[in-house]
C-alpha positions in Angstrom: 39.6 133.7 -15.5 36.6 134.2 -17.7 35.5 137.9 -18.0 32.0 136.9 -16.7 33.7 136.3 -13.3 35.2 139.7 -13.1 33.4 142.7 -11.6 30.6 144.3 -13.7 31.3 147.1 -16.1 30.0 149.7 -15.3 30.3 149.1 -11.6 26.9 149.0 -9.8 25.9 152.0 -7.7 25.3 149.8 -4.7 27.8 147.0 -3.8 25.6 145.2 -1.3 23.6 143.0 -3.8 26.9 141.8 -5.3 28.3 141.0 -1.9 25.1 139.2 -0.9 25.2 137.2 -4.1 28.8 136.3 -3.5 28.0 135.3 0.1 25.1 133.1 -1.0 27.3 131.4 -3.7 30.0 130.8 -1.1 27.5 129.1 1.2 25.9 127.0 -1.6 28.9 125.8 -3.6 30.5 123.8 -0.8 34.0 124.9 -1.8 34.4 126.9 1.4 34.3 125.0 4.7 33.3 128.1 6.7 31.9 130.6 4.1 30.5 133.0 6.8 33.9 133.3 8.6 35.5 136.7 8.5 38.6 138.2 10.1 37.5 141.0 12.4 40.1 143.7 13.4 39.7 146.1 16.3 42.2 148.4 18.2 43.0 149.0 21.8 43.4 152.3 23.7 46.9 152.6 22.5 46.0 152.0 18.8 47.4 148.5 18.7 45.3 146.2 16.4 44.1 142.7 17.2 42.3 140.3 14.8 40.3 137.1 15.1 37.8 135.1 13.1 34.1 135.6 13.8 31.0 134.5 11.9 28.7 136.8 9.9 25.2 135.9 10.9 23.1 138.4 9.1 23.4 140.8 6.1 21.1 143.8 6.0 21.6 144.5 2.3 19.3 147.5 2.0 20.7 149.4 5.0 24.3 148.3 4.5 25.3 146.5 7.6 26.3 143.0 8.8 25.8 141.3 12.2 28.0 139.1 14.3 27.7 138.0 17.9 30.1 137.7 20.8 30.7 138.2 24.5 30.7 142.0 25.2 33.2 141.5 28.0 35.7 139.8 25.7 38.7 141.7 24.4 37.1 142.4 21.1 33.8 143.3 22.8 35.5 145.8 25.1 37.6 147.3 22.2 34.5 147.7 20.0 32.5 149.4 22.7 35.3 151.8 23.6 36.4 152.5 20.0 33.4 151.6 17.8 35.1 151.2 14.5 36.2 147.9 12.9 37.4 146.2 9.7 36.6 142.8 8.4 37.8 140.5 5.6 36.0 137.6 3.9 38.5 135.4 2.0 36.9 132.8 -0.2 40.0 131.3 -1.7 38.1 128.5 -3.3 36.1 131.1 -5.3 39.1 133.4 -5.9 37.2 136.2 -4.2 37.8 138.6 -1.3 35.6 141.2 0.4 36.9 143.9 2.7 34.7 146.2 4.9 35.3 149.1 7.2 32.8 151.0 9.3 31.0 152.0 12.5 30.0 149.5 15.1 27.0 149.6 17.4 25.4 146.9 19.6 22.4 145.1 18.2 19.0 145.8 19.6 18.2 143.4 22.5 15.5 141.6 20.5 17.9 140.9 17.7 20.4 139.3 20.1 17.6 137.4 21.9 16.3 136.0 18.6 19.7 134.7 17.5 20.6 133.4 21.0 17.4 131.3 21.0 18.6 129.5 17.8 21.8 128.3 19.4 22.2 124.8 20.7 21.6 124.3 24.4 25.3 123.6 25.0 26.3 126.8 23.3 23.8 128.8 25.4 25.1 127.3 28.6 28.7 128.0 27.4 27.9 131.7 26.9 27.1 131.9 30.6 30.0 129.8 31.7 32.8 131.4 29.7 34.5 134.7 30.8 35.8 135.1 27.3 39.4 136.4 27.1 39.9 136.2 30.9 42.7 134.0 32.3 41.6 130.4 33.0 43.5 128.3 35.6 42.6 124.9 34.0 40.2 123.2 31.6 38.5 121.6 34.6 37.6 125.0 36.0 35.7 125.8 32.9 34.0 122.4 32.9 32.9 122.9 36.5 31.5 126.3 35.5 29.5 124.7 32.7 28.1 122.1 35.2 27.1 124.9 37.6 25.3 126.9 34.9 23.4 123.8 33.8 22.4 123.1 37.4 21.4 126.7 37.9 18.9 126.5 34.9 17.7 123.0 35.8 19.4 121.3 32.8 19.9 117.6 33.5 23.0 115.8 32.0 22.3 114.6 28.5 19.4 117.0 28.0 19.2 118.8 24.6 16.4 121.1 25.3 15.9 123.7 28.0 15.2 127.3 28.9 18.5 129.2 29.0 18.1 133.0 28.4 20.6 135.2 26.8 23.2 136.5 29.4 23.4 140.3 29.6 27.1 140.3 28.6 26.5 138.5 25.3 24.9 139.8 22.1 25.3 141.2 18.6 27.2 143.9 17.0 26.2 145.6 13.8 29.0 146.8 11.5 27.6 149.6 9.5 29.7 149.8 6.3 31.4 153.0 5.3 33.8 151.3 2.9 33.4 148.1 1.0 35.9 146.6 -1.4 35.3 143.7 -3.8 38.3 141.8 -5.2 38.3 138.9 -7.7 41.3 137.1 -9.0 42.4 137.7 -12.5 44.9 135.8 -14.8 48.6 136.6 -14.2 47.8 138.5 -11.0 45.9 141.2 -13.0 43.1 141.1 -10.5 39.9 143.1 -10.6 39.3 145.3 -7.6 36.8 148.1 -6.8 35.8 150.1 -3.7 32.6 151.8 -2.6 32.4 154.5 0.0 29.7 156.4 1.8 29.2 158.7 4.8 27.2 157.8 7.9 25.4 160.0 10.3 23.9 158.6 13.5 20.1 158.2 13.5 19.7 156.4 16.8 21.7 154.1 19.0 21.4 151.2 16.5 21.3 152.8 13.1 22.7 155.5 10.8 21.5 157.6 7.9 23.8 157.0 4.9 24.8 159.0 1.9 24.8 157.5 -1.6 27.7 155.2 -2.4 30.6 156.5 -4.5 32.7 153.9 -6.3 35.9 153.5 -8.3 38.0 150.7 -9.6 41.5 150.3 -8.0 44.7 149.0 -9.4 45.3 145.5 -8.2 
């Protein structure tokens, strides 16, 4: 791999611009079918981890957090509310890059969740009301009937693509405020290039933190 594709030397003081540039490249180059997909890990009350793929929908580079959206009553939603720490991994294998993040989780402000929900397709907005995510489901037909009932409730006629379906109270965003960020890029003969940045966070309000300066070091691959 050319040296230009390895991490900079010296390492930048702030990793977020590098991550944001990698993210933009992954979305633009078309080598990754789902470049905003990331594996999200949470833990239950007994410390047992669970992981699933979610989509990164916003990067707040200056503040150092990312945003994803989900059903707050789902398994991951409940776990993150009860134990507000998480880890995520972006794996862009087509670009030979990986990003790992760990940090504190808070709910997004309502206006942030409202704004994103309004960009979703009508069918997705209806589905957010109809699905009791992670709960047992007797059959597919039960879910389809719930979808029909939600559409009827909001006056959405079959085949309609536009309509007023507000965000349900159990659905919204989470902000992952990053305490640790690792950038990894593949090197020849498995001599990869890897570095980690860490900082401390102190709560500022229910949605944000005050952060210390980043500290960084390279790691053996």
